[in-house]
C-alpha positions as CSV (number, residue, x, y, z in Angstrom):
1,A,56.5,-19.2,1.3
2,K,54.9,-15.9,2.2
3,Q,51.4,-17.2,1.7
4,V,52.2,-20.2,4.0
5,T,53.6,-17.9,6.6
6,E,50.4,-15.8,6.5
7,V,48.3,-18.9,7.2
8,Y,50.3,-19.7,10.3
9,S,50.3,-16.1,11.5
10,V,46.5,-15.6,11.5
11,G,45.4,-19.0,12.9
12,M,46.2,-22.6,13.9
13,P,46.1,-24.8,10.8
14,Q,45.9,-28.6,11.1
15,A,49.3,-29.8,12.1
16,V,50.8,-32.7,10.1
17,E,53.4,-34.7,12.1
18,L,56.3,-35.8,10.1
19,I,56.2,-39.6,10.6
20,R,59.3,-41.4,9.8
21,L,58.5,-45.0,8.9
22,N,61.8,-46.4,10.1
23,L,61.1,-45.3,13.7
24,P,59.6,-47.9,16.1
25,E,57.1,-45.2,17.3
26,K,55.2,-45.3,14.0
27,N,54.0,-48.8,14.9
28,D,52.2,-47.3,17.9
29,R,49.8,-45.2,15.9
30,K,47.0,-47.7,16.0
31,A,47.6,-48.2,19.7
32,A,47.4,-44.5,20.3
33,H,44.0,-44.4,18.5
34,T,42.7,-47.1,20.9
35,E,43.8,-45.0,23.9
36,L,41.9,-41.8,22.8
37,Y,38.7,-43.0,24.4
38,L,40.5,-43.7,27.7
39,Y,42.1,-40.2,27.7
40,M,38.7,-38.6,27.1
41,Q,37.1,-40.5,29.9
42,M,39.8,-39.5,32.3
43,A,39.4,-35.8,31.2
44,E,35.6,-35.9,31.6
45,A,36.1,-37.5,35.1
46,G,37.9,-34.4,36.2
47,D,41.6,-35.1,35.6
48,V,42.8,-31.5,35.1
49,G,46.1,-32.4,33.5
50,V,44.6,-34.9,31.0
51,A,41.8,-32.5,30.2
52,A,44.2,-29.7,29.3
53,A,46.4,-32.1,27.3
54,V,43.4,-33.5,25.3
55,G,42.1,-30.0,24.7
56,K,45.4,-28.7,23.4
57,R,45.8,-31.7,21.0
58,Y,42.3,-31.2,19.6
59,L,43.1,-27.5,19.2
60,L,46.4,-28.2,17.3
61,G,45.4,-31.5,15.7
62,I,48.5,-33.5,16.9
63,E,49.4,-36.9,18.2
64,G,46.5,-38.8,16.7
65,F,43.8,-36.1,17.5
66,K,42.1,-34.6,14.5
67,Q,41.7,-30.9,14.8
68,N,38.3,-30.0,16.3
69,Y,37.8,-26.6,17.9
70,K,34.5,-27.6,19.5
71,K,36.0,-30.5,21.4
72,A,39.1,-28.5,22.2
73,L,36.8,-25.9,23.9
74,Q,35.0,-28.6,25.8
75,Y,38.0,-30.1,27.4
76,L,39.9,-26.8,27.9
77,K,36.9,-25.5,29.9
78,I,37.1,-28.5,32.1
79,A,40.7,-27.7,33.0
80,A,40.1,-24.0,33.1
81,D,37.4,-24.4,35.7
82,Q,40.1,-25.8,37.9
83,N,42.3,-22.8,37.2
84,H,44.8,-24.6,35.0
85,G,47.2,-22.0,33.6
86,G,47.8,-23.7,30.2
87,A,44.1,-24.3,29.6
88,L,43.3,-20.6,30.4
89,A,45.9,-19.4,28.0
90,L,44.7,-21.6,25.2
91,L,41.1,-20.5,25.8
92,G,42.5,-16.9,25.4
93,Y,43.9,-18.0,22.0
94,T,40.6,-19.3,20.8
95,H,38.8,-16.1,21.7
96,C,41.6,-13.9,20.4
97,L,41.8,-15.7,17.0
98,G,38.1,-16.7,16.8
99,L,38.7,-20.5,16.7
100,G,35.4,-22.2,17.3
101,V,34.0,-19.0,19.0
102,R,33.3,-15.5,18.0
103,Q,36.4,-13.4,18.2
104,N,36.5,-11.2,21.3
105,L,39.7,-9.6,22.5
106,D,38.2,-8.4,25.7
107,T,37.3,-12.0,26.7
108,A,40.7,-13.2,25.6
109,Y,42.3,-10.5,27.7
110,S,40.6,-11.9,30.9
111,F,41.8,-15.4,30.1
112,F,45.3,-14.2,29.4
113,V,45.5,-12.2,32.7
114,S,44.4,-15.3,34.7
115,A,47.0,-17.5,32.9
116,S,49.8,-15.0,33.3
117,L,49.2,-14.8,37.1
118,Q,50.3,-18.4,37.1
119,S,53.4,-17.5,35.1
120,D,52.2,-19.4,32.0
121,P,54.4,-18.4,29.0
122,Y,51.5,-18.6,26.6
123,G,49.4,-16.4,28.8
124,H,52.2,-13.8,28.8
125,N,52.4,-14.0,25.0
126,G,48.6,-13.4,24.8
127,L,48.8,-10.4,27.0
128,G,51.7,-9.0,24.9
129,Y,49.5,-9.5,21.8
130,I,46.6,-7.6,23.6
131,Y,48.8,-4.7,24.7
132,F,50.5,-4.5,21.3
133,H,47.2,-4.1,19.4
134,G,44.9,-2.7,22.2
135,T,41.2,-3.4,22.7
136,S,38.0,-1.5,23.5
137,I,38.9,-1.7,27.2
138,Q,42.6,-1.9,27.1
139,A,44.7,0.9,25.6
140,R,47.7,0.0,23.4
141,N,50.9,-0.1,25.5
142,L,54.1,-1.2,23.7
143,K,56.3,-1.2,26.8
144,L,54.0,-3.7,28.5
145,A,53.8,-5.7,25.2
146,F,57.6,-6.0,25.2
147,H,57.6,-6.9,28.8
148,H,55.1,-9.8,28.4
149,F,56.7,-11.0,25.1
150,N,60.0,-11.1,27.0
151,E,58.5,-13.1,29.8
152,S,56.9,-15.5,27.4
153,A,60.2,-16.0,25.4
154,Y,62.2,-16.8,28.5
155,G,59.4,-19.2,29.5
156,G,60.0,-21.2,26.4
157,C,57.0,-20.1,24.2
158,S,58.0,-20.1,20.5
159,D,55.3,-17.5,19.8
160,G,56.7,-15.2,22.4
161,M,60.2,-15.6,21.0
162,F,58.9,-14.7,17.5
163,N,57.1,-11.7,18.8
164,L,60.0,-10.5,20.9
165,A,62.3,-10.9,17.8
166,S,59.9,-8.9,15.7
167,M,59.9,-6.0,18.3
168,Y,63.8,-6.0,18.3
169,L,63.8,-6.1,14.5
170,K,61.6,-3.0,14.2
171,G,62.7,-1.3,17.3
172,I,59.1,-1.1,18.7
173,G,58.9,-0.8,22.5
174,T,62.6,-1.3,22.8
175,T,65.9,-0.4,21.2
176,Q,66.4,-1.8,17.7
177,S,68.8,-4.8,17.6
178,F,69.1,-7.0,14.5
179,Q,71.5,-9.3,16.3
180,R,68.9,-10.0,19.1
181,A,66.2,-10.4,16.5
182,V,68.2,-13.1,14.8
183,L,68.9,-14.8,18.1
184,W,65.2,-15.0,19.1
185,Y,64.1,-15.9,15.6
186,T,66.6,-18.8,15.7
187,Q,65.3,-19.9,19.1
188,A,61.8,-19.9,17.8
189,L,62.9,-21.8,14.6
190,D,64.5,-24.5,16.8
191,R,61.0,-25.1,18.2
192,G,59.4,-25.5,14.8
193,H,58.0,-22.0,14.4
194,T,57.1,-21.5,10.7
195,P,56.9,-17.6,10.6
196,A,60.3,-17.5,12.3
197,A,61.7,-19.6,9.5
198,Y,60.4,-17.1,6.9
199,S,61.7,-14.0,8.8
200,L,65.1,-15.6,9.2
201,A,65.2,-16.5,5.5
202,I,64.5,-12.9,4.5
203,M,67.2,-11.6,6.9
204,H,69.8,-14.1,5.5
205,L,68.7,-13.2,2.0
206,N,69.4,-9.5,2.6
207,G,72.2,-9.7,5.1
208,V,70.2,-8.0,7.9
209,G,71.7,-8.8,11.3
210,T,73.7,-11.6,9.9
211,V,76.0,-12.5,7.0
212,R,74.2,-12.8,3.7
213,D,73.8,-16.4,2.8
214,C,71.6,-17.4,0.0
215,D,71.9,-21.1,0.7
216,I,70.6,-20.7,4.2
217,A,67.8,-18.5,2.9
218,V,66.8,-21.0,0.3
219,N,66.8,-23.9,2.8
220,L,64.6,-21.9,5.2
221,L,62.2,-20.9,2.5
222,K,62.0,-24.6,1.5
223,T,61.2,-25.5,5.1
224,V,58.4,-23.0,5.0
225,C,56.9,-24.3,1.7
226,E,57.0,-27.8,2.9
227,R,54.5,-26.8,5.6
228,G,52.0,-25.6,3.1
229,L,48.6,-27.1,2.4
230,W,49.5,-29.0,-0.7
231,V,52.4,-30.8,0.8
232,T,50.8,-31.5,4.1
233,S,47.6,-32.9,2.5
234,K,49.7,-35.2,0.3
235,L,51.7,-36.4,3.3
236,Q,48.5,-37.1,5.3
237,Q,47.1,-39.1,2.4
238,A,50.3,-41.1,2.1
239,Y,50.3,-41.9,5.8
240,Q,46.7,-43.0,5.7
241,L,47.1,-45.3,2.6
242,Q,50.2,-46.9,3.9
243,D,48.6,-50.2,5.0
244,A,45.6,-50.4,2.7
245,R,47.3,-49.4,-0.6
246,P,51.1,-49.4,-0.1
247,D,51.9,-48.8,-3.8
248,L,49.7,-45.6,-3.9
249,S,51.3,-44.5,-0.7
250,A,54.7,-45.0,-2.1
251,W,53.8,-43.1,-5.2
252,M,52.7,-40.1,-3.1
253,F,55.9,-40.2,-1.1
254,L,57.9,-40.6,-4.3
255,K,56.4,-37.4,-5.8
256,L,57.2,-35.4,-2.7
257,A,60.6,-36.9,-2.6
258,E,61.4,-35.7,-6.1
259,T,60.4,-32.1,-4.9
260,G,63.1,-32.3,-2.2
261,H,61.0,-33.3,0.8
262,E,63.5,-35.0,3.1
263,V,61.1,-37.0,5.2
264,A,59.3,-38.3,2.0
265,Q,62.7,-39.3,0.5
266,M,63.5,-41.3,3.6
267,N,60.1,-42.9,3.8
268,V,60.0,-44.0,0.1
269,A,63.5,-45.4,0.5
270,H,62.4,-47.3,3.6
271,I,59.4,-48.7,1.7
272,F,61.5,-49.9,-1.2
273,D,64.2,-51.2,1.1
274,H,61.8,-53.5,3.0
275,G,59.9,-54.6,-0.1
276,S,56.7,-53.0,1.0
277,A,55.8,-51.8,-2.5
278,T,56.4,-53.0,-6.1
279,L,55.7,-49.6,-7.7
280,L,58.8,-49.6,-9.8
281,H,58.7,-53.3,-10.7
282,H,57.1,-55.0,-13.7
283,E,53.4,-55.5,-13.2
284,S,54.0,-59.3,-13.0
285,V,55.9,-58.7,-9.7
286,V,53.5,-58.9,-6.7
287,R,54.0,-59.0,-3.0
288,P,54.9,-61.1,-1.1
289,N,56.3,-63.4,-3.8
290,L,59.5,-61.3,-4.3
291,T,62.6,-63.1,-5.7
292,D,66.2,-62.4,-4.7
293,S,66.5,-60.4,-7.9
294,D,63.4,-58.3,-6.9
295,H,65.0,-57.6,-3.5
296,R,68.2,-56.5,-5.1
297,W,66.4,-54.1,-7.4
298,N,64.5,-52.7,-4.3
299,K,67.8,-52.0,-2.7
300,I,68.9,-50.1,-5.8
301,F,65.7,-48.1,-5.9
302,A,66.0,-47.3,-2.1
303,Q,69.7,-46.4,-2.4
304,R,68.9,-43.4,-4.6
305,F,66.5,-41.8,-2.2
306,Y,68.7,-42.6,0.8
307,E,71.4,-40.6,-0.9
308,M,69.0,-37.7,-1.6
309,S,67.9,-37.8,2.1
310,A,71.5,-38.0,3.4
311,E,72.4,-34.9,1.4
312,Q,69.9,-33.1,3.6
313,K,71.7,-34.3,6.8
314,S,69.4,-37.2,7.6
315,A,71.1,-39.4,10.2
316,S,69.0,-42.4,9.5
317,S,69.6,-42.4,5.8
318,E,73.4,-41.8,6.2
319,L,73.5,-44.8,8.6
320,R,71.6,-46.9,6.1
321,L,74.1,-46.0,3.3
322,G,76.8,-47.2,5.6
323,D,75.0,-50.5,6.0
324,Y,74.7,-50.8,2.3
325,A,78.5,-50.4,1.9
326,F,79.2,-52.8,4.8
327,Y,77.0,-55.6,3.4
328,G,77.4,-54.9,-0.3
329,Y,74.0,-53.7,-1.3
330,G,73.0,-51.4,-4.1
331,L,75.2,-50.0,-6.9
332,A,78.6,-48.2,-7.0
333,A,79.5,-45.6,-9.6
334,E,83.0,-45.3,-11.0
335,V,84.3,-42.7,-13.5
336,A,86.8,-43.9,-16.1
337,D,87.9,-42.9,-19.6
338,S,88.3,-45.3,-22.5
339,A,91.8,-46.3,-21.3
340,G,90.3,-47.4,-17.9
341,S,92.0,-44.7,-15.8
342,D,90.3,-42.5,-13.3
343,A,91.2,-39.3,-15.0
344,L,88.4,-36.8,-15.5
345,D,88.6,-36.0,-19.2
346,D,86.4,-35.4,-22.2
347,G,86.3,-39.2,-22.9
348,E,85.2,-40.1,-19.3
349,E,82.5,-42.5,-18.8
350,V,80.4,-43.2,-15.7
351,R,79.8,-46.8,-15.1
352,H,77.6,-48.5,-12.5
353,R,78.3,-51.9,-11.1
354,P,76.9,-53.9,-8.2
355,Q,78.4,-52.6,-5.0
356,G,80.6,-55.1,-3.2
357,V,81.6,-55.0,0.4
358,D,83.3,-51.6,0.8
359,Y,84.5,-51.1,4.4
360,D,86.1,-47.7,3.5
361,A,82.7,-46.4,2.3
362,A,81.0,-47.8,5.3
363,L,83.5,-46.1,7.7
364,M,82.9,-42.8,5.8
365,H,79.1,-43.0,6.1
366,Y,79.2,-44.1,9.8
367,R,81.5,-41.2,10.6
368,K,79.3,-38.7,8.8
369,T,76.4,-40.0,10.8
370,T,78.2,-39.5,14.1
371,E,79.1,-35.9,13.1
372,V,75.4,-34.9,12.3
373,K,74.1,-32.2,14.5
374,I,71.3,-33.8,16.6
375,T,68.2,-31.5,16.2
376,G,65.6,-34.0,17.4
377,Q,65.2,-36.9,19.8
378,W,64.4,-39.2,16.9
379,M,68.0,-38.8,15.6
380,Q,69.6,-40.2,18.8
381,P,69.3,-43.9,18.1
382,F,70.7,-43.6,14.6
383,V,73.7,-41.6,15.7
384,A,74.3,-44.0,18.6
385,Q,74.1,-47.0,16.2
386,A,76.7,-45.4,13.9
387,A,79.0,-44.8,16.9
388,F,78.5,-48.5,17.9
389,N,79.3,-49.7,14.4
390,L,82.5,-47.6,14.3
391,G,83.6,-49.0,17.6
392,Y,82.9,-52.5,16.5
393,M,85.0,-52.1,13.3
394,Y,87.9,-50.5,15.3
395,E,87.6,-53.2,18.0
396,L,88.0,-56.1,15.5
397,G,90.0,-54.3,12.9
398,I,87.4,-54.6,10.1
399,G,88.4,-52.3,7.2
400,V,90.7,-50.3,9.4
401,S,93.8,-50.9,11.6
402,Q,92.8,-52.2,15.0
403,D,92.6,-49.4,17.6
404,L,91.2,-50.2,20.9
405,H,91.4,-46.6,22.1
406,M,89.2,-45.4,19.2
407,A,86.9,-48.4,19.7
408,K,86.4,-47.4,23.4
409,R,85.8,-43.8,22.4
410,F,83.0,-44.7,20.0
411,F,81.4,-47.1,22.4
412,N,81.3,-44.4,25.1
413,Q,79.9,-42.0,22.4
414,C,77.1,-44.5,21.8
415,L,76.2,-44.5,25.5
416,E,76.4,-40.6,25.7
417,V,74.3,-39.9,22.6
418,N,71.3,-42.0,23.6
419,P,71.5,-42.4,27.4
420,S,67.8,-43.3,27.8
421,A,68.2,-46.5,25.7
422,D,69.1,-49.9,27.0
423,N,72.6,-50.0,25.5
424,V,73.5,-53.5,26.6
425,P,75.6,-54.3,23.5
426,A,77.7,-51.2,23.9
427,K,78.3,-52.0,27.6
428,L,79.3,-55.5,26.8
429,M,81.7,-54.3,24.1
430,L,83.3,-51.9,26.6
431,I,83.9,-54.9,29.0
432,L,85.3,-56.9,26.0
433,N,87.4,-53.9,25.1
434,Q,89.1,-54.0,28.5
435,F,89.9,-57.7,28.4
436,H,91.1,-57.2,24.8
437,A,93.5,-54.5,25.9
438,Y,94.9,-56.7,28.7
439,W,95.3,-59.7,26.4
440,I,97.2,-57.7,23.8
441,R,99.7,-56.5,26.4
442,V,100.6,-60.2,27.2
443,P,103.8,-61.0,25.3
444,H,104.0,-63.8,22.7
445,A,105.6,-67.1,23.6
446,E,108.8,-66.4,21.7
447,K,109.3,-63.1,23.5
448,L,108.5,-64.8,26.7
449,M,111.2,-67.5,26.3
450,V,113.8,-64.9,25.3
451,A,113.0,-62.9,28.4
452,V,113.3,-66.0,30.6
453,R,116.7,-66.9,29.1
454,T,118.2,-63.4,29.4
455,D,116.7,-62.1,32.6
456,G,118.6,-63.2,35.7
457,R,115.6,-62.8,37.9
458,C,113.7,-65.3,35.8
459,T,116.7,-67.8,36.2
460,A,116.7,-67.3,40.0
461,I,112.9,-67.8,40.2
462,L,113.3,-70.9,38.0
463,A,116.1,-72.3,40.2
464,C,113.9,-71.8,43.3
465,L,111.1,-73.6,41.7
466,V,113.3,-76.5,40.7
467,G,114.9,-76.7,44.2
468,S,111.5,-76.6,45.9
469,G,110.3,-79.4,43.6
470,L,113.3,-81.6,44.4
471,L,112.9,-81.1,48.2
472,L,109.3,-82.0,47.9
473,M,110.2,-85.2,46.1
474,V,112.8,-86.2,48.8
475,R,110.3,-85.6,51.5
476,V,107.7,-87.8,49.8
477,L,110.3,-90.6,49.3
478,L,111.3,-90.5,53.0
479,A,107.8,-90.6,54.1
480,N,107.1,-93.7,52.1
481,A,110.2,-95.5,53.4
482,R,109.3,-95.1,57.1
483,P,107.0,-97.8,58.6
484,P,103.5,-96.7,59.2
485,T,103.0,-95.2,62.7
486,Q,99.9,-97.1,63.5
487,R,101.6,-100.5,63.0
488,A,103.7,-100.3,66.2
489,H,100.6,-100.0,68.3
490,Q,98.8,-103.0,66.8
491,P,98.9,-106.3,68.9
492,V,100.7,-109.2,67.2
493,P,99.2,-112.7,67.6
494,V,101.4,-115.1,69.7
495,G,101.1,-117.8,67.0
496,E,103.0,-115.6,64.6
497,M,106.2,-115.6,67.0
498,P,107.4,-119.2,67.8
499,E,110.2,-118.2,70.3
500,V,107.8,-116.2,72.4
501,A,105.3,-119.1,72.3
502,A,107.8,-121.6,73.6
503,A,108.9,-119.3,76.4
504,V,105.3,-118.8,77.5
505,E,104.7,-122.6,77.5
506,D,107.9,-123.3,79.5
507,L,106.8,-120.6,82.1
508,R,103.4,-122.3,82.4
509,R,105.0,-125.8,83.1
510,R,107.2,-124.4,85.9
511,Q,104.2,-122.6,87.4
512,A,102.3,-125.8,87.4
513,A,105.2,-127.8,89.1
514,V,105.4,-125.2,91.8
515,D,101.7,-125.4,92.4
516,A,101.9,-129.3,92.6
517,G,104.9,-129.3,95.2
């Protein structure tokens, strides 16, 4: 661990990104490579922000850019010519550490001064380094070194946090404070600073500034060792061979997994889980012609590494173990003696059997996933999914007593944990939860009839309804018995009334006689 820390302390080794194969972003690696040329064209065309970003990625060797100090200097100079603070600070780093150029602290000092005038935290850290060591033109000044490290730390620079913690630890340029040293080492560790992890491990191991805790110290030293050259080179090879030679890639991940590398454990479990490799099968088994039995064995192989990863607080692995219990994948272990009891005795025997559907185990794993401390953005979708699964089980009463309040709580947690995602299922389930709550409050038919018979108000309402119905029926009957209104106004033909016809004829004869006389 000390050797690895020294490598990170004196330079910028090639960074190896911990790619988790179960993340959607891993499928974008090829697309990212196709965009490199576009980014370089934009940088060369004078885009200051893109030029500084490309130069930084070449300098550190991250996000698809292979470490190349010459190209890093080329693009950083493009941005520095436009007075970009970050590019000026990184150029200071290259001259300070001799990365791609001859080491020259005086030149580095001029770049750091220009960057610090723009309040760049890396510029302040570089100035602190110059004042701490001194140069041919700048005398050593520990007070100024502390000041600039402090500015850098509060600006969010992990190197500045580490250097500030080191000054507090040794009492150089300020009053000694082990507690503040632990605080700033922890802040730097949260940003992935390897030397900070080693320093914190030594402090926990010896109980300096904190409670002595060997477990924490061992885990921190393990973190440092996993960033060493041997581990990072194996990881890089495994990533590169994933598509061309999946079995060899799985073998490399498997070896790292057995050493305790959490990301390798999760990756090899993911490979077996999805049938991407037949490494542990008989040589006659080839992809993609896998039978149902082959897939069941893959689940069993994957389960072991998911369990190893989950022990190291991996949210994705814990979630997947919950899915295994929910759907009945993998194996279950039971301890029993010769009499078949669960007593732990000298005659106990561990038996493995195919794991059936176990809702209790699924609930346990999902709960453990929701309780995992989120230390990276990649964890948010898995914790949110576990919260949704718990809400779904409480909503429908699967493996647990139905509890709509608990279901609502977990659905809301799903939305809160991963607010940037399009959580349509969780929103729909919250709407369903509201309707479900209203529906449950509606009494059953038997209770409703009892209430109608015993409640006087219900009887009065029923009597009013019956009376209103009877009055309506009487009105309809009377309306049908009355002659239609329009019939009184219609003319009646004379031929249909004989008496009237005779009278009219008699009147005509008399009128004719009068006219003749």
